[in-house]
LOTI-492021 format. One line per field, with one value per residue (C-alpha): residue number from 1; x, y, z. Coordinates in pm, 1 decimal. Example, Ala and Ser with C-alpha at 12.3 -4.5 7.8 and 13.67 -1.06 7.14 Angstrom:
<rs>
pos	1, 2;
u	1230.0, 1367.0;
v	-450.0, -106.0;
w	780.0, 714.0;
</rs>
This chain:
<rs>
pos	1, 2, 3, 4, 5, 6, 7, 8, 9, 10, 11, 12, 13, 14, 15, 16, 17, 18, 19, 20, 21, 22, 23, 24, 25, 26, 27, 28, 29, 30, 31, 32, 33, 34, 35, 36, 37, 38, 39, 40, 41, 42, 43, 44, 45, 46, 47, 48, 49, 50, 51, 52, 53, 54, 55, 56, 57, 58, 59, 60, 61, 62, 63, 64, 65, 66, 67, 68, 69, 70, 71, 72, 73, 74, 75, 76, 77, 78, 79, 80, 81, 82, 83, 84, 85, 86, 87, 88, 89, 90, 91, 92, 93, 94, 95, 96, 97, 98, 99, 100, 101, 102, 103, 104, 105, 106, 107, 108, 109, 110, 111, 112, 113, 114, 115, 116, 117, 118, 119, 120, 121, 122, 123, 124, 125, 126, 127, 128, 129, 130, 131, 132, 133, 134, 135, 136, 137, 138, 139, 140, 141, 142, 143, 144, 145, 146, 147, 148, 149, 150, 151, 152, 153, 154, 155, 156, 157, 158, 159, 160, 161, 162, 163, 164, 165, 166, 167, 168, 169, 170, 171, 172, 173, 174, 175, 176, 177, 178, 179, 180, 181, 182, 183, 184, 185, 186, 187, 188, 189, 190, 191, 192, 193, 194, 195, 196, 197, 198, 199, 200, 201, 202, 203, 204, 205, 206, 207, 208, 209, 210, 211, 212, 213, 214, 215, 216, 217, 218, 219, 220, 221, 222, 223, 224, 225, 226, 227, 228, 229, 230, 231, 232, 233, 234, 235, 236, 237, 238, 239, 240, 241, 242, 243, 244, 245, 246, 247, 248, 249, 250, 251, 252, 253, 254, 255, 256, 257, 258, 259, 260, 261, 262, 263, 264, 265, 266, 267, 268, 269, 270, 271, 272, 273, 274, 275, 276, 277, 278, 279, 280, 281, 282, 283, 284, 285, 286, 287, 288, 289, 290, 291, 292, 293, 294, 295, 296, 297, 298, 299, 300, 301, 302, 303, 304, 305, 306, 307, 308, 309;
u	155.9, 366.9, 639.6, 384.9, 259.0, 613.6, 676.9, 354.8, 441.3, 796.0, 667.8, 416.3, 686.4, 921.2, 643.8, 572.8, 935.6, 1023.1, 726.5, 608.8, 296.0, 60.1, 213.6, -21.2, 55.8, 170.2, 170.8, 418.4, 208.1, 277.4, -91.7, -233.1, -363.9, -725.2, -940.5, -1220.5, -1480.0, -1479.2, -1286.3, -1036.6, -698.1, -446.9, -166.1, 188.0, 303.5, 13.9, 57.3, -79.2, -173.9, -493.3, -736.0, -904.1, -738.2, -789.6, -631.3, -336.8, -286.0, -285.4, -10.9, 199.8, 153.0, 301.4, 601.2, 477.4, 561.4, 249.2, 343.5, 601.8, 335.4, 152.7, -215.5, -426.1, -571.1, -214.6, -109.2, 81.8, 189.4, 549.7, 472.5, 678.9, 935.1, 981.6, 842.0, 862.1, 688.7, 360.3, 306.8, 439.1, 242.6, -82.7, -142.3, -27.3, -179.2, -509.0, -507.2, -431.2, -722.1, -969.4, -857.0, -873.5, -1213.3, -1336.6, -1232.0, -1409.0, -1742.6, -1709.4, -1746.4, -1480.4, -1731.6, -1890.8, -1541.0, -1454.1, -1769.2, -1699.1, -1332.4, -1436.5, -1675.4, -1416.5, -1163.6, -1422.8, -1503.4, -1134.5, -1100.3, -1439.2, -1296.3, -1110.7, -1391.4, -1649.0, -1431.8, -1421.1, -1799.6, -1837.2, -1607.3, -1835.9, -2139.7, -1949.9, -1856.3, -2222.7, -2291.6, -1996.2, -2080.8, -2298.3, -2011.6, -1756.6, -1984.6, -1994.3, -1613.0, -1599.0, -1848.7, -1657.9, -1332.6, -1484.4, -1414.8, -1080.5, -748.3, -661.9, -290.8, -267.7, -88.4, -214.1, -576.1, -541.1, -376.6, -670.8, -914.9, -725.6, -714.4, -1088.9, -1159.5, -934.2, -1117.1, -1444.7, -1280.8, -1162.2, -1507.9, -1670.8, -1377.2, -1295.8, -967.4, -927.0, -678.6, -911.7, -1063.5, -717.4, -648.1, -952.0, -849.2, -496.6, -648.6, -892.5, -650.5, -404.4, -687.2, -869.2, -556.3, -456.8, -799.1, -761.0, -414.8, -517.0, -805.1, -583.3, -301.3, -499.3, -664.5, -892.7, -1055.4, -1103.8, -1207.9, -1480.4, -1849.5, -2098.2, -2474.1, -2407.5, -2166.0, -1799.9, -1573.0, -1319.6, -1574.0, -1652.9, -2012.6, -1904.8, -1791.9, -2089.4, -2347.9, -2187.4, -2263.0, -2621.9, -2574.9, -2803.6, -2778.8, -2469.0, -2692.0, -2786.7, -2417.5, -2382.6, -2700.0, -2570.7, -2232.6, -2398.3, -2667.2, -2440.3, -2180.9, -2440.3, -2591.0, -2251.2, -2142.2, -2471.8, -2467.7, -2104.1, -2149.3, -2077.8, -2253.6, -2076.4, -2101.9, -2318.7, -2020.4, -1858.4, -2191.2, -2200.9, -1848.7, -1934.7, -2245.8, -2041.5, -1772.1, -2034.6, -2201.0, -1863.3, -1765.0, -2098.1, -2058.3, -1695.1, -1785.0, -2079.6, -1842.9, -1576.7, -1832.2, -1858.7, -1487.0, -1461.0, -1427.0, -1717.8, -1485.2, -1382.9, -1743.8, -1842.1, -1571.5, -1686.6, -2055.3, -1984.9, -1754.9, -2000.0, -2291.8, -2091.8, -2026.2, -2400.5, -2481.4, -2204.2, -2315.3, -2677.6, -2561.4, -2348.7, -2636.8, -2867.3, -2612.2, -2566.0, -2940.2, -2971.4, -2697.5;
v	-2018.0, -2041.1, -1831.9, -1560.2, -1551.0, -1507.9, -1220.2, -1043.8, -1086.9, -959.1, -649.8, -573.6, -608.5, -378.9, -123.7, -109.1, -126.2, 183.5, 388.5, 672.0, 631.9, 815.8, 922.0, 1020.4, 1350.7, 1272.6, 1541.9, 1605.6, 1379.7, 1093.8, 1079.1, 1100.8, 1451.1, 1478.1, 1768.9, 1748.4, 1914.5, 1627.1, 1355.9, 1346.0, 1200.8, 1452.4, 1339.1, 1464.5, 1435.5, 1618.0, 1702.4, 2058.1, 2338.8, 2328.1, 2621.8, 2573.0, 2804.3, 2563.0, 2279.4, 2503.7, 2596.3, 2227.3, 2157.6, 2455.0, 2365.3, 2024.5, 2159.9, 2103.4, 2394.8, 2407.5, 2747.3, 2586.4, 2367.2, 2462.4, 2553.9, 2247.7, 2417.1, 2462.6, 2104.8, 1917.9, 1555.0, 1672.3, 1882.5, 1785.1, 1593.3, 1219.4, 1003.9, 654.5, 456.2, 411.6, 783.7, 888.2, 634.1, 604.6, 862.3, 1193.0, 1144.1, 1034.2, 1327.9, 1569.2, 1436.7, 1456.5, 1810.7, 1945.7, 1789.7, 1911.8, 2267.9, 2238.2, 2112.6, 2298.1, 1988.6, 1739.6, 1477.0, 1464.8, 1463.5, 1148.0, 975.3, 1071.2, 966.4, 634.1, 569.0, 678.1, 431.1, 154.9, 251.7, 238.9, -106.4, -220.0, -458.0, -647.8, -642.9, -738.9, -1033.1, -1139.9, -1115.2, -1315.8, -1581.7, -1602.3, -1660.6, -1921.1, -2100.1, -2124.0, -2299.6, -2533.0, -2618.1, -2928.9, -3086.3, -2992.5, -3143.0, -3471.1, -3480.0, -3417.9, -3700.1, -3931.6, -3895.5, -3855.0, -4214.5, -4251.8, -4216.7, -3847.0, -3919.4, -4100.9, -3858.1, -4026.4, -4010.6, -3646.3, -3570.1, -3724.0, -3525.0, -3202.4, -3272.9, -3339.3, -3023.3, -2817.3, -2958.2, -2828.1, -2490.2, -2482.1, -2579.0, -2284.8, -2044.9, -2016.8, -1876.3, -1948.9, -1661.6, -1391.8, -1313.0, -1249.6, -977.0, -776.3, -815.4, -695.2, -385.4, -309.1, -322.8, -47.7, 178.7, 155.1, 230.9, 510.2, 671.1, 631.4, 787.8, 1069.5, 1162.8, 1153.1, 1353.1, 1620.7, 1872.6, 2001.4, 1657.2, 1598.3, 1962.0, 1949.1, 1862.1, 1655.6, 1688.0, 1839.7, 1564.3, 1635.1, 1432.4, 1372.7, 1265.0, 903.8, 794.7, 692.4, 1047.2, 1206.4, 986.1, 1059.1, 1425.9, 1358.7, 1386.8, 1099.4, 1167.7, 946.3, 641.9, 671.6, 644.0, 321.5, 178.9, 251.4, 90.0, -225.9, -237.4, -187.7, -429.0, -699.0, -684.1, -661.1, -976.8, -1154.0, -1083.7, -1187.2, -1525.3, -1836.0, -2169.4, -2429.6, -2776.8, -2809.7, -2812.6, -2517.5, -2333.7, -2339.3, -2198.0, -1923.9, -1824.7, -1814.5, -1598.6, -1364.8, -1321.2, -1271.0, -1003.1, -821.5, -817.9, -704.7, -422.7, -318.4, -273.5, -107.2, 134.8, 318.9, 407.0, 498.1, 871.5, 997.4, 1048.1, 679.8, 574.5, 764.0, 579.7, 243.4, 308.9, 432.0, 137.4, -120.3, 38.7, 14.3, -355.2, -415.7, -236.9, -423.7, -766.2, -697.7, -612.8, -928.3, -1146.6, -989.0, -1046.9, -1410.8, -1475.8, -1333.6, -1563.5;
w	-1691.0, -1371.4, -1533.3, -1624.0, -1264.0, -1133.6, -1375.9, -1266.8, -896.9, -958.6, -1140.5, -864.4, -598.2, -791.1, -827.5, -456.0, -344.1, -547.2, -439.4, -223.5, -14.1, 217.3, 549.9, 830.0, 1000.7, 1355.6, 1623.2, 1903.9, 2127.9, 1880.9, 1786.5, 1433.5, 1361.3, 1245.7, 1137.0, 1394.7, 1171.1, 921.9, 1105.3, 817.5, 911.6, 776.9, 549.3, 601.6, 239.1, 73.7, -293.7, -291.4, -54.7, 157.2, 140.3, 477.0, 733.6, 1023.2, 825.2, 726.5, 1093.8, 1190.6, 936.9, 1043.0, 1409.0, 1329.2, 1133.6, 777.8, 548.4, 330.8, 187.4, -41.3, -201.6, -521.5, -512.9, -593.2, -901.1, -1031.6, -953.5, -1224.4, -1257.0, -1205.4, -894.9, -591.6, -792.2, -830.0, -544.4, -690.6, -963.3, -774.4, -714.0, -1054.9, -1261.4, -1067.5, -793.1, -942.4, -1291.6, -1134.6, -892.9, -1180.5, -1391.9, -1100.5, -1011.8, -1367.4, -1434.6, -1095.5, -1179.6, -1515.4, -1377.8, -1045.2, -823.9, -717.0, -604.5, -948.1, -1098.3, -900.1, -1028.0, -1390.5, -1371.7, -1214.3, -1502.9, -1760.5, -1619.8, -1636.3, -1996.7, -2090.8, -1933.2, -2068.1, -2333.8, -2059.2, -1801.9, -2066.2, -2165.1, -1798.1, -1772.5, -2094.7, -1947.3, -1645.9, -1868.3, -2073.4, -1752.7, -1658.6, -1990.6, -1941.4, -1580.7, -1654.9, -1851.7, -1585.9, -1320.3, -1520.3, -1526.2, -1150.6, -1093.9, -1330.4, -1134.3, -785.7, -678.7, -853.2, -664.5, -636.3, -594.4, -929.4, -1161.3, -1478.5, -1360.4, -1261.9, -1595.2, -1781.1, -1567.0, -1636.1, -2010.0, -2025.2, -1826.9, -2055.5, -2358.3, -2213.8, -2147.9, -2508.3, -2637.4, -2454.7, -2506.2, -2135.8, -2008.8, -1633.4, -1597.3, -1734.1, -1394.8, -1247.4, -1503.9, -1389.8, -1024.4, -1103.8, -1266.4, -984.6, -692.7, -800.0, -920.6, -585.3, -382.0, -622.1, -565.0, -189.4, -189.3, -425.7, -194.5, 115.1, -43.3, -231.2, 4.9, -272.3, -280.2, 92.4, 148.8, -116.9, -90.3, -290.6, -236.7, 105.4, 211.3, 292.9, 62.9, 340.5, 602.9, 683.4, 755.4, 1107.4, 1191.2, 1012.9, 1187.5, 1525.4, 1457.3, 1356.0, 977.4, 874.9, 501.0, 505.1, 568.1, 200.5, 112.5, 312.9, 157.3, -193.9, -121.1, 12.1, -258.2, -558.7, -416.9, -352.9, -701.9, -873.9, -688.4, -755.6, -1128.3, -1152.3, -985.0, -1188.3, -1178.4, -966.6, -823.4, -506.1, -267.7, -447.9, -454.5, -73.6, -58.0, -307.2, -111.5, 209.7, 47.3, -96.3, 243.8, 409.2, 154.9, 194.7, 574.7, 541.1, 299.0, 518.3, 812.8, 595.6, 443.2, 777.0, 755.9, 386.6, 308.4, 98.3, -199.6, -198.6, -142.8, -459.9, -655.0, -518.3, -593.6, -947.6, -1022.5, -881.6, -1068.6, -1391.4, -1320.1, -1275.5, -1601.7, -1785.2, -1662.1, -1758.2, -2112.8, -2132.1, -2010.4, -2269.3, -2547.0, -2442.4, -2444.6, -2796.3, -2931.2;
</rs>
């Protein structure tokens, strides 16, 4: 188990050490350049050419030759050459899929939602297994609680005692088909996908220049609300709502002391995401909402299946 963890960590480190990443466009005054109309922080190493004249002028003013870039509609996975494993494996292929689907359905915002759902469908066997593990853990919790109670007053520094406790716990896990590492797999999948979406949005002008239901894909709710565009409150409400219910449905049963910790962590995460939602570009907010909504739907199906067993 420890060896597997080390291999995973090593692979992740290699991936990020040999990668390209988003670079903010910095002006002559050493300040990050933003497009005032949407509040979008401009990216120096964009993957394709902007179409907005004001944005193009901002790039040229800050010595970025956008004319040598391909049009976003002509973007390919190989455009711009090799930039590292991260960009080549995650960012460019994801950007290409979103662009091509966006051109097909004539809306990049809707394309982001569809691609988000497609990714979740592809990873459904893994995420469903994780959700099933959570339900199995709820069934096993009474027996695990008995083991905890049994060893509560025994010396915790006695290796033999702790070995017996671990063996009994693993027997319960085996009985209910629980794999403690299953939740980590889903987390390892989610993290690179989220950051790939974020980088694709920042580095593809077609995405942050687009609109969805009247909202600019590159604008954050904080910037929009400061300009009196109150439609973005709905975006914040959806982020908070879908996140809350996805967390709630994914919670596992736990001992009383652990239950308090879980409730605290859940509240902390909701507060953190509420604050973060004001700074998320609309495009990323759409990904988050679609992904969280899929999690809710998935967990409801799993719970229904478990009840029918």
